[in-house]
Each structure stands twice: as structure tokens, then as C-alpha cells.
ROMI-362279 format. One record per residue (C-alpha): residue number from 1; x, y, z. Coordinates in Angstrom, 3 decimals, m for minus. Layout:
<rs>
+--------+----------+----------+----------+
! vexvex !        x !        y !        z !
+--------+----------+----------+----------+
!    NUM !        X !        Y !        Z !
...
+--------+----------+----------+----------+
</rs>
This chain:
<rs>
+--------+----------+----------+----------+
! vexvex !        x !        y !        z !
+--------+----------+----------+----------+
!      1 !   71.529 !   65.873 !   96.651 !
!      2 !   72.487 !   68.640 !   99.761 !
!      3 !   72.016 !   72.067 !   99.120 !
!      4 !   75.092 !   74.531 !   99.344 !
!      5 !   75.736 !   76.613 !  102.465 !
!      6 !   76.423 !   79.851 !  102.055 !
!      7 !   78.915 !   80.939 !  104.256 !
!      8 !   79.951 !   84.918 !  105.220 !
!      9 !   82.894 !   85.581 !  106.566 !
!     10 !   84.269 !   88.941 !  108.334 !
!     11 !   87.991 !   88.477 !  108.424 !
!     12 !   91.482 !   90.871 !  108.121 !
!     13 !   94.524 !   90.219 !  106.460 !
!     14 !   96.130 !   91.496 !  109.497 !
!     15 !   94.104 !   89.115 !  111.952 !
!     16 !   96.215 !   86.443 !  113.454 !
!     17 !   92.990 !   84.418 !  115.377 !
!     18 !   91.607 !   84.260 !  110.969 !
!     19 !   94.008 !   82.931 !  109.386 !
!     20 !   93.691 !   79.853 !  112.037 !
!     21 !   89.664 !   80.209 !  112.475 !
!     22 !   90.137 !   79.354 !  108.303 !
!     23 !   92.321 !   76.606 !  108.863 !
!     24 !   89.590 !   75.279 !  111.862 !
!     25 !   86.353 !   76.082 !  110.028 !
!     26 !   87.963 !   74.419 !  106.812 !
!     27 !   88.343 !   71.265 !  108.792 !
!     28 !   85.179 !   71.921 !  110.462 !
!     29 !   83.920 !   71.610 !  106.796 !
!     30 !   85.489 !   68.647 !  105.913 !
!     31 !   83.906 !   67.140 !  108.746 !
!     32 !   80.495 !   68.070 !  108.041 !
!     33 !   80.181 !   66.633 !  104.734 !
!     34 !   78.309 !   69.693 !  103.647 !
!     35 !   78.691 !   71.990 !  101.005 !
!     36 !   79.857 !   75.610 !  101.287 !
!     37 !   80.225 !   78.367 !   99.099 !
!     38 !   82.107 !   81.244 !  101.137 !
!     39 !   82.557 !   84.753 !  100.461 !
!     40 !   85.194 !   86.835 !  102.136 !
!     41 !   84.441 !   90.598 !  103.510 !
!     42 !   86.305 !   93.433 !  104.601 !
!     43 !   87.099 !   94.062 !  107.908 !
!     44 !   89.688 !   96.905 !  108.894 !
!     45 !   91.399 !   96.101 !  112.803 !
!     46 !   93.818 !   98.990 !  112.443 !
!     47 !   92.821 !  101.275 !  109.584 !
!     48 !   94.641 !  104.187 !  111.114 !
!     49 !   97.794 !  102.492 !  110.421 !
!     50 !   99.800 !  103.951 !  108.270 !
!     51 !  101.016 !  101.756 !  104.695 !
!     52 !  104.750 !  102.147 !  105.589 !
!     53 !  104.408 !  101.658 !  109.777 !
!     54 !  107.775 !  102.313 !  110.990 !
!     55 !  108.031 !   99.099 !  113.320 !
!     56 !  107.292 !   95.767 !  113.877 !
!     57 !  103.916 !   94.056 !  115.399 !
!     58 !  105.606 !   93.976 !  119.066 !
!     59 !  106.201 !   97.894 !  118.338 !
!     60 !  102.586 !   98.914 !  117.370 !
!     61 !  100.562 !   96.633 !  119.960 !
!     62 !  102.762 !   98.522 !  122.822 !
!     63 !  103.070 !  101.914 !  120.968 !
!     64 !   99.303 !  102.760 !  119.720 !
!     65 !   97.738 !  100.199 !  122.119 !
!     66 !   99.532 !  100.897 !  124.942 !
!     67 !   99.969 !   97.228 !  125.332 !
!     68 !  103.236 !   96.525 !  127.670 !
!     69 !  105.952 !   94.519 !  125.441 !
!     70 !  106.322 !   91.500 !  127.896 !
!     71 !  102.315 !   90.478 !  127.612 !
!     72 !  103.119 !   91.508 !  124.082 !
!     73 !  105.416 !   89.195 !  123.108 !
!     74 !  103.380 !   86.496 !  125.733 !
!     75 !  100.558 !   86.995 !  123.499 !
!     76 !  102.330 !   86.617 !  120.177 !
!     77 !  104.191 !   83.779 !  121.815 !
!     78 !  100.793 !   81.953 !  122.565 !
!     79 !   98.885 !   82.826 !  118.949 !
!     80 !  102.400 !   81.551 !  117.232 !
!     81 !  101.679 !   78.361 !  119.279 !
!     82 !   98.200 !   77.770 !  118.421 !
!     83 !   98.966 !   78.321 !  115.055 !
!     84 !  101.389 !   75.670 !  114.709 !
!     85 !   99.068 !   73.774 !  116.026 !
!     86 !   96.760 !   73.658 !  112.825 !
!     87 !   99.960 !   73.818 !  110.598 !
!     88 !  100.256 !   77.881 !  109.842 !
!     89 !  104.108 !   78.833 !  110.768 !
!     90 !  103.712 !   82.885 !  111.906 !
!     91 !  106.853 !   84.509 !  111.686 !
!     92 !  106.410 !   87.500 !  113.938 !
!     93 !  110.048 !   88.666 !  113.606 !
!     94 !  109.259 !   89.529 !  109.473 !
!     95 !  106.026 !   90.992 !  110.036 !
!     96 !  105.698 !   94.125 !  107.898 !
!     97 !  102.696 !   96.036 !  110.150 !
!     98 !  100.650 !   98.037 !  107.417 !
!     99 !   97.433 !   99.613 !  106.528 !
!    100 !   95.242 !   96.775 !  104.762 !
!    101 !   92.938 !   98.223 !  102.919 !
!    102 !   93.992 !   97.950 !  100.031 !
!    103 !   94.560 !   94.235 !  101.046 !
!    104 !   90.717 !   94.480 !  101.308 !
!    105 !   89.939 !   96.431 !   98.088 !
!    106 !   92.319 !   93.278 !   96.260 !
!    107 !   90.073 !   90.518 !   97.657 !
!    108 !   87.284 !   92.506 !   96.208 !
!    109 !   88.842 !   92.500 !   92.578 !
!    110 !   89.889 !   88.994 !   93.062 !
!    111 !   85.717 !   87.900 !   93.834 !
!    112 !   84.932 !   90.053 !   90.746 !
!    113 !   87.692 !   87.498 !   89.206 !
!    114 !   86.152 !   84.509 !   90.687 !
!    115 !   89.443 !   83.391 !   92.747 !
!    116 !   88.628 !   85.785 !   95.801 !
!    117 !   89.604 !   82.383 !   97.900 !
!    118 !   93.000 !   81.867 !   96.800 !
!    119 !   93.626 !   85.905 !   97.142 !
!    120 !   92.383 !   85.295 !  100.459 !
!    121 !   95.057 !   82.578 !  101.145 !
!    122 !   97.943 !   84.069 !   99.896 !
!    123 !   97.746 !   87.536 !  101.196 !
!    124 !   97.634 !   85.718 !  105.217 !
!    125 !  100.255 !   83.422 !  104.379 !
!    126 !  102.064 !   86.058 !  102.701 !
!    127 !  101.574 !   88.392 !  105.516 !
!    128 !  102.331 !   86.527 !  109.033 !
!    129 !  105.030 !   83.139 !  106.773 !
!    130 !  106.559 !   84.638 !  104.365 !
!    131 !  107.146 !   88.524 !  105.599 !
!    132 !  105.289 !   89.960 !  102.386 !
!    133 !  104.089 !   93.559 !  102.503 !
!    134 !  100.293 !   93.425 !  101.721 !
!    135 !   99.780 !   97.657 !  101.733 !
!    136 !  102.018 !   98.157 !   99.214 !
!    137 !   99.726 !   98.050 !   95.005 !
!    138 !  102.866 !   96.960 !   93.628 !
!    139 !  103.782 !   94.573 !   96.353 !
!    140 !  100.178 !   93.421 !   96.124 !
!    141 !   99.878 !   93.398 !   92.596 !
!    142 !  102.867 !   91.227 !   92.432 !
!    143 !  101.129 !   88.470 !   95.142 !
!    144 !   97.955 !   89.005 !   92.704 !
!    145 !  100.013 !   87.404 !   90.004 !
!    146 !  100.465 !   84.383 !   90.980 !
!    147 !   96.925 !   83.363 !   91.810 !
!    148 !   96.748 !   84.395 !   88.368 !
!    149 !   95.276 !   88.010 !   87.974 !
!    150 !   96.951 !   90.295 !   85.279 !
!    151 !   99.424 !   92.708 !   86.472 !
!    152 !   99.103 !   96.039 !   85.370 !
!    153 !   95.059 !   95.841 !   85.930 !
!    154 !   94.995 !   95.114 !   89.706 !
!    155 !   97.798 !   98.043 !   89.771 !
!    156 !   94.937 !   99.772 !   87.368 !
!    157 !   92.007 !   99.056 !   90.099 !
!    158 !   93.803 !   99.946 !   93.077 !
!    159 !   95.383 !  102.954 !   92.002 !
!    160 !   91.970 !  104.162 !   90.980 !
!    161 !   90.025 !  103.080 !   94.263 !
!    162 !   87.887 !  100.486 !   92.014 !
!    163 !   86.489 !   98.519 !   95.566 !
!    164 !   86.832 !  101.246 !   97.827 !
!    165 !   83.141 !  101.434 !   98.082 !
!    166 !   83.358 !   97.653 !   98.313 !
!    167 !   84.813 !   97.422 !  101.407 !
!    168 !   83.721 !  100.677 !  103.378 !
!    169 !   79.552 !   98.795 !  101.987 !
!    170 !   81.666 !   95.719 !  104.169 !
!    171 !   82.599 !   97.407 !  107.044 !
!    172 !   79.397 !   99.402 !  107.605 !
!    173 !   77.534 !   96.320 !  107.285 !
!    174 !   79.355 !   94.386 !  110.123 !
!    175 !   78.995 !   97.964 !  112.186 !
!    176 !   75.012 !   97.142 !  111.272 !
!    177 !   75.310 !   92.965 !  112.461 !
!    178 !   76.992 !   94.149 !  115.456 !
!    179 !   80.660 !   92.482 !  114.536 !
!    180 !   83.213 !   94.200 !  117.161 !
!    181 !   86.069 !   91.853 !  116.293 !
!    182 !   87.070 !   89.017 !  113.599 !
!    183 !   86.950 !   86.115 !  112.213 !
!    184 !   83.238 !   86.232 !  112.320 !
!    185 !   81.599 !   83.926 !  110.203 !
!    186 !   77.554 !   84.134 !  109.202 !
!    187 !   75.783 !   80.706 !  108.075 !
!    188 !   73.342 !   80.643 !  105.650 !
!    189 !   72.373 !   84.274 !  106.212 !
!    190 !   71.011 !   83.815 !  109.851 !
!    191 !   73.474 !   82.076 !  112.347 !
!    192 !   77.068 !   83.985 !  113.850 !
!    193 !   79.969 !   82.420 !  115.050 !
!    194 !   82.266 !   84.461 !  116.639 !
!    195 !   86.390 !   84.014 !  116.463 !
!    196 !   87.967 !   80.863 !  116.150 !
!    197 !   86.399 !   78.316 !  116.836 !
!    198 !   86.995 !   74.701 !  117.225 !
!    199 !   86.253 !   72.056 !  113.990 !
!    200 !   83.231 !   70.699 !  115.447 !
!    201 !   81.726 !   73.802 !  115.988 !
!    202 !   81.274 !   74.768 !  112.661 !
!    203 !   80.336 !   70.746 !  111.352 !
!    204 !   77.510 !   70.611 !  113.766 !
!    205 !   76.144 !   74.072 !  112.747 !
!    206 !   76.793 !   73.571 !  109.295 !
!    207 !   74.753 !   69.695 !  109.998 !
!    208 !   71.913 !   71.972 !  111.464 !
!    209 !   71.291 !   74.065 !  108.795 !
!    210 !   71.524 !   71.133 !  106.345 !
!    211 !   69.549 !   69.610 !  108.271 !
!    212 !   67.240 !   72.772 !  107.996 !
!    213 !   67.186 !   72.725 !  104.489 !
!    214 !   66.338 !   69.238 !  103.869 !
!    215 !   63.458 !   69.846 !  106.597 !
!    216 !   62.263 !   72.991 !  104.415 !
!    217 !   62.511 !   70.637 !  101.588 !
!    218 !   60.380 !   68.219 !  102.065 !
!    219 !   57.774 !   70.111 !  103.761 !
!    220 !   57.617 !   72.204 !  100.350 !
!    221 !   57.834 !   68.785 !   98.501 !
!    222 !   54.996 !   67.549 !  100.062 !
!    223 !   52.730 !   70.870 !  100.364 !
!    224 !   52.736 !   70.487 !   96.022 !
!    225 !   52.353 !   66.962 !   96.374 !
!    226 !   48.689 !   67.560 !   98.335 !
!    227 !   47.975 !   71.332 !   95.861 !
+--------+----------+----------+----------+
</rs>
């Protein structure tokens, strides 16, 4: 029986490459034949963004990041095309640019209730595909209810900043690891993969770790036999 491989993923809900990377990672897992346990960690790409930013992603990138509008449009067209190639239908005309700290708090809440992976998928889909707002507590609570979480308790948790310290701890750990962009995948606590790589890259890394674990188990068993 092969061991389960732990994969820690740093990601932001408003990161287009994180959703693409999620799909490519999932394909890599399927191709590798390994069993994985995934845990998502918080990374804030734009912590200074207001919850109710008055503008579109194009406005944000051009005004806040100083990128010329034609270049922004070209970037968004490119990433939308890549998203389509992995079955994701980004709708940038409907995206609500916002602050994602509460979405990250919700992911920690969801982890505590055993549905972090479902919550992550719901948040990414809401932001990039469905035109949902992932910055406001009421909207997040409505979304949380779709994965079986208690809406009133989610409002309580997010209002009280119950998981804010955990979000900040994730961000600090990312800095400690030297992570300055997402998605970032840490496999078995020792191998880092940056960006939305091809599924084959993830599959190869997972098979390598699985092989190392098998070799280690064989060595241990041999040592015990001769003890």
C-alpha cells in the first residue's frame, strides 16, 4: 500500500494562475497514481485592495500596478485562453476586484470543518467564473453554505477575525520559505514547485517522492529484520 503524500499549496483566491495550477496539479495527481493529502495556505497578492474596489481588474492593474491598459487586456486575454485549455471559463467582465483576507479566513474555517478543498474550489469558481464577490462577509457566508457550512456561524467567525492569526501565520511562513509568487506547491515538506506547471511535472515529482518513501520503508524493514 503506497503512503499518502502531503502537498501544501500557497495560493490566493484572486490569482488566475492558481486556479489553472489547481487543475494542472489535479491532472498530475491522477496521472501519477499517487494518493495525496492537500492543504491550502494563505497568500495575499494585493492586501492593500479595498473590499469594495471601485473598478474592474483592468482598472486595478493599470492604476495600481502601472501597467498600460492595452498590455493588461493582452495579459487577461492570454490567461483566459490558457484557462479555457484546462476547462475553466474565466469571465473578467464580471470579476469583482476585492480584498481576499476574509476569503482566506474562510478557508481556515472550512479546514477546521473538513471541507477546505470544496471551499477553495467554490471560491475560485465564484471569483473567476460566476462574478461572485469574495470580499464581503455576507457573500462569503452564502457561498460557504453551498459546501455545507453553517452560514450564521461563518458570519460569526469572519466578523470576529477568528482565523486571522492563522492567515497571517501562513503569509509569514511563505516569506520564510522565500515564496514571492503563487501558486507554490510544497511536496512532502521538501520539494517546491512554483507556478502552474504542466501535469507531467507534478506527476514526476509525486512519483519521485513515492519512490523515495518506498525505498525508505524497504530499508527500515530490512534493518528491523536484521536487528
